[in-house]
N, C-alpha and C positions, 0 to 999 in steps of 0.2 A: 575708236569708240565702240564699234560693233563687236570686236573680238573679246573684250572683257565681259560684255553682256552674254556673248556666246558661251564663254567658260563658266560664268555664273549660273546660267540656266541649265547647262549640261550637268553641273555639279548638283543642282537641285533635283533635276530629273533622275540622276543616278541614286541620290540619297533616298528619295521617296519611293523609287522603284524597289530598292533593297528593303526598305521598311515594309512595303506591301508584300514582298516575297517571303519575308520572315514573319509577318503578322497579317494574314489575309482577311481578318475580320473587319478591317477598315479599308474598303475598296476605293475610298476617296483618294488615298495615296497613289493608287494606280492611275486614276484619271488626272490627278494633278501632275504626275510624272509625264503623261502624254502632253498636257498643256505646256509644261516647262520645256519638253523636247521640241514642240512646234515653235515656241518662242526662240529657243536656241538655234533651231534650223533656219528660222527667218533671219536672225542676226548673222549666222554663218553664211547664208546665201548673199546677204547684203554686203558682207565684207569681201566675199569672192568677186561679186559683181563690180565693186568699186576699185578693186586692185587688179582685175584681169586685164591682160594686154590684148585680148582678142575681142573686138567689138561684137562680132556675131554671137559669141558665147555669152557676153554680157547682156545682149538684147534678149536672148532666149531665157536666161536666168531671171531677168526682170519680168518677162512675160509669165513664167510659171510661178514666180514669187507671189503674185497677186492671188494665186489659188489658196495660199496658206492663210490669208486673212479671214475668209468665212469659216474655214476649218478650225482656225485658232479660236474664234468666238464660239463655234459650236462645241469645241472641247471644253470651253469654260462653262457653257450651259449644262453639258453632261455632268461635269464635276459638281455643279450646284445641285442638280437633281439627286446625284448619288450621295452627296454630303448630308443633305437634309432628308433623305429617304422619301423623296417625292415619287409618286407613280408617274411614269412617262405619259404625258398628256397628248391629245391630238395635235395641239399647237407645236409641241416638241417634235412630233413625227413629221409635221409639215415642214418645219425648219430643216430637219435632216434631209427630207426629199428635195427641197429647194437647193440646198448646198450640193447634193449629189448631181442634180440636174445641171447646175451651173458648171460643175467640174467637167461633166460629160460633154456638154455643148461647147465649152471652150476648147476641148480637145480636138474638135472638128474645125476650129479656126473660122467660124461663121463671121462674115464681114460685119453684119449688123451688131453682133455681140462685141466684136473688137472695138467698134466705135463707141458703144455705150457701156463698156465693161465697168468703168469706175462707178457709173450710176447704179448698175446692178449690184456691185459689191457693196456700195453704201446702203442700198435698200436691204440686202441680206443681213448686213451687220446690224442695221437699225432694228429689224424684226427680231433678231436673236437677242440683242441687248434689251429690248423691251421685255422679253420673257425672263431674262436674267434679273432685271430689276424687280419684276413682279414676283418671282420666286423668292428672292432675297427678302423683300418687304413682307411677304407672307410668312416666311420663316421667323422674322422678327416679331410679327403679330402673334404667331403661335408660341412665342417664347421658347423656341428650340435652343438647345444648348449651344452656346458660342455663335449664335446667328448674328449678333451685333458686330462681332469681329470681322466676319466675312462681309457683312453688309457695308461696313465702313470702307473696306477696300474696293468692293464692287461698285458702290455708289460713287466713290472718288474716281475710280477708273472710268465709269460711264460718263460722269460729268465732265471730266477733263478731256476725254476723247471726243465728246460732243462739241466742246469749245474748240478743240483742235480742228475738227472737221469744218466747223463754221468758218474759222479763220482761213482754212485752206480753200474753201469754196469762194469766199469773198476775194481773196488775193490770188486765186487761180494757182494754189499750191502754197507750200511753206518754203520760204527762201531765207536762209541764214547767211548773211554777208560776212559776219565776223562776230567777235565777242563783245558787241555793243549791248545796250540794254534789251533791245528786241531779241537779239540772238540768244542772250542768256535766259530770257524769259521762255523762249521756245524750247531751249535745251532743258531747262528745269521742268517745264510741262511734260516733255517727252520722257524724262527720267521718272517723274512721278507716275505717268501713265504706265510705263513699263514695270515699275516696281510695286505699284499699289496692290494689285491682286496677289502677286507672289509673296510679298511681305505679310499681308493679312492672312493668306493661306498658311504660310509657314508658322505664323504666330498661333493660328488656330490648331494646326496639327501638333505643334510643340506643346501647347497647352493640353490638348487631348492626350498626348503621349505621357506628359508629366502627371496628369490626373489618373491615367490608367496605372502608371507605376505607383502613385501614391495610394490608390485604392488597393492595388495588389499588396503593398507593404502593410496597409491597415488590415487587410484580410489575413495576411501572413501572421501579423501580431495577434489577431483574434484567434487564428487557428492554434498558435502556440499557447495562448491563454486557455483556450478550450481543452487543448491537449493536456496542459498542466492540471487543469481542473479534473479532467477525466482520470489522470494518473492519481491525483489525490483522492478522488472518489473511490477508485479501485483499491487504493491502499486502505482507506477507511473501511470499505466493504470487506477487504481481506482481514483487517483487524477484527471487525465485528464477527466475521465467520470463524476466525481463530478463537475468539473469546467464547462464541457459542459452542464451538467444538470442544473446548476445554470444559465448559459447563456441562455439555452433554456427556462427555467422557466421565466427568465427576458423578453426574446423575446415574449414568449406566453402572459405574463402579459401586455406587451406593445401592442401587437396585439389585445388582448382582450379589452384593454382600447380603442384602435382605433375603433374596431368594435362596442363596446358599444356606443362610441360617434357618430359613423355613424348611428348606429341603432336608437339612440335617435333623431338624426337629421331627419332620415327618418320617424320615428314615429311621431315626431312633425309636419312634413310636411303633413303626412297622416291625422293627427287629424285636422290640419288646413283645409285640403280638406274636411274633414267630416263636419266641421262647414259651409263651403261654400255649400256643398250638402244639408245639413239640411235647410239652409237659403232659398234655391231655391225651396224646396218642400213646400207643403201647410202648412199654419200655423194652430195652434190649435184653434185660435180665429175663423178663417174662417170655420173650420169644426164644431165647437160648434154652430155657428149661423145657419148653413144650415142642420145639421144632428141631429135629435132628439136623436138618440141612435146609438152609434158606438164605435168601439175600433180600435186602431192601434197597430199592432205587427210588429216592424221593428228591426231586430237583425242581422246586417251584420256580416259575419264571419271575414272579414279583415278590420274592422273599417268602411271603405267605401264600397259601393256595387253598382252593376249594377241594382239591384232592386230599385224601387222608387214608391212613390205615389204622385198624383197631383190632385188638385181640382180647379174648377172655376165656378163663377156665369155667366150663359149665358145671352144673351140679352133678351130672352123671359121669364126671371126669372126662368128658369130651372137651375138645379145644376148638373154639370158634375164631376164625380169622376173617376180617372184612377189609376189602379195598373199595373205596367209594369215591365218587365224583359228585360234589355238591353243586347246586345251581349257582352260577356266577364264577368269577375268578378274582384273583387279587384279594384286596381287603374285604369286599362284600362276600366273596366265596369263602374266605377264611372264617368270617362270622357265621356263615351257614354251616361250615364244617364243625365249628364249636357246638352249634345247636344240635347237629346230627350226632356228634360223639356223646353229648349229654343225653340225647334220646336213646341211644343204644345202651348206655350205662343204666338208664332207668328201666328200659324194657327187659334187658337180659340179666343184668346183675341184681337188680332190685326186685323186679316182678317175675323173674325166672321164666320169661317167655322164650322158649327155645324152638 
């Protein structure tokens, strides 16, 4: 009977320890693996004690086997604190201190403790179970997630083990003579006591694991939807930008064409003004007749210029040559040069001011 339970709890211990190692955000798996390991160890020791051919070895194993009972219940209490995120209270610390004190004192084989050890173990277990029941009921009242699953297993465990202890105290132990009605009742109670907390804890952790996976799947779907929406938005944005770029390019082309047309018109106007300016300045024939050797260097920066040259034959057969720089440059300077040429024609050619 003990060996299948030993294998069952070793498997549970290994499974939840591996889950904790790969997903450490849920430390309850670690504490539950300790609880399952202590249960497995208790069943393993019991199996060895019942099959060992050495009486001394069996007596020693049974003596130290009782150590595990308070430690087992303490690990259960620790698991409940961790599972529901309770802060370790003073009561919990007292329970830990009492269990450690019990283990240390029993190591010295004090005669008084040897005679009353079952009573001390019962008291320790009762104290720890009281806090277990209180913490579970508080978790249910606070409506913590999954508290009712753990509560059902812990309450069933505590209730059955209380009944079991009462029967054991009344009958001075539990004696199973065979597979009669009483024997089957005791075996059924023992199995329910052993499996109540592991089953409820496994259901809770499996539910929590399934919900975590479900939430991750939902989040993954949401991420994919958001990613698809982001891609669509980016495509729409790119489409809008491309349309705007095409529109801007069209507007730029139109504006460039307008500016080119206006620039052509302005350039044509300025070139026409250049023709007028050159026509008013002295002709090549006049200079050739009156200057035996000369050259003209006239290279305006902006087509037309405020610089100009002018020549005229005077009344006394003298020849006058003027090179001048009018105020301004470009078109304004050219306008001033036309005014200045006009003034020279009037002053010298018409009024004969020499």
